[in-house]
C-alpha positions in Angstrom: 37.8 -17.9 -81.1 39.8 -17.9 -78.0 42.2 -20.8 -76.8 42.9 -22.2 -73.6 46.0 -24.1 -72.4 44.8 -25.7 -69.1 46.3 -28.1 -66.4 44.0 -30.3 -64.4 45.3 -31.7 -61.2 43.8 -35.5 -61.4 42.9 -37.4 -58.4 46.8 -39.0 -58.1 47.7 -35.7 -57.7 49.6 -35.7 -61.3 49.1 -32.9 -63.6 48.0 -33.1 -67.4 48.3 -30.0 -69.7 46.1 -29.8 -72.6 44.6 -26.8 -75.0 41.2 -26.3 -75.9 38.3 -23.7 -77.3 35.9 -25.0 -75.1 37.0 -25.7 -71.7 33.4 -27.2 -69.9 33.6 -29.8 -72.7 37.0 -30.9 -72.6 36.5 -31.4 -68.8 33.1 -32.6 -69.2 35.3 -35.2 -71.5 38.3 -36.2 -69.5 35.7 -36.6 -66.7 33.9 -39.1 -68.8 36.9 -41.0 -70.0 36.8 -39.6 -73.6 39.7 -37.2 -72.7 43.3 -37.8 -73.0 44.3 -41.6 -72.6 46.4 -39.9 -69.8 43.6 -38.5 -67.8 41.0 -42.4 -68.3 40.8 -43.4 -64.3 42.5 -40.2 -63.2 39.4 -38.5 -62.2 38.1 -36.8 -60.8 39.8 -33.0 -62.2 40.8 -30.0 -60.8 41.4 -27.3 -63.1 44.3 -25.5 -61.4 45.4 -23.6 -64.4 44.7 -21.7 -67.4 45.5 -19.4 -70.2 43.8 -17.7 -72.9 45.1 -17.3 -76.3 43.9 -15.5 -79.8 45.1 -18.4 -82.0 45.7 -22.5 -81.8 49.2 -22.1 -83.0 50.2 -19.6 -79.6 48.3 -22.2 -77.1 50.2 -24.8 -78.1 53.5 -23.4 -78.2 52.7 -22.5 -74.7 51.8 -26.0 -73.9 55.0 -27.7 -75.0 56.1 -25.0 -72.8 54.2 -25.8 -69.4 54.5 -29.8 -70.4 58.4 -29.5 -70.2 58.6 -28.4 -66.9 58.6 -30.4 -63.9 55.6 -30.9 -61.6 56.6 -28.3 -59.0 57.1 -25.6 -61.6 54.1 -26.2 -62.8 52.2 -26.0 -59.4 54.1 -22.6 -59.2 52.2 -21.2 -62.2 49.3 -22.1 -60.0 50.2 -20.4 -57.2 51.4 -17.2 -59.7 47.7 -16.8 -60.4 46.3 -17.6 -57.3 48.9 -16.3 -54.2 48.3 -17.3 -51.1 48.8 -13.8 -49.1 
């Protein structure tokens, strides 16, 4: 089972980083107010970045790395994934 590290852009332009093994269900949970406490009342959301890992441990380590980045550094990850040329 693959694990996904993702970054959501909230309606207030804040960013939320999390992990899941089912991205569609997790985003739906966030949208329905059943996801993380931070995201409640901040929807709608847009997935702006995701990475896939083979294990939960690897995904959790990467999640912590991403959470330590500032807002601009997280947005730079997005621009690396979707470069504008």
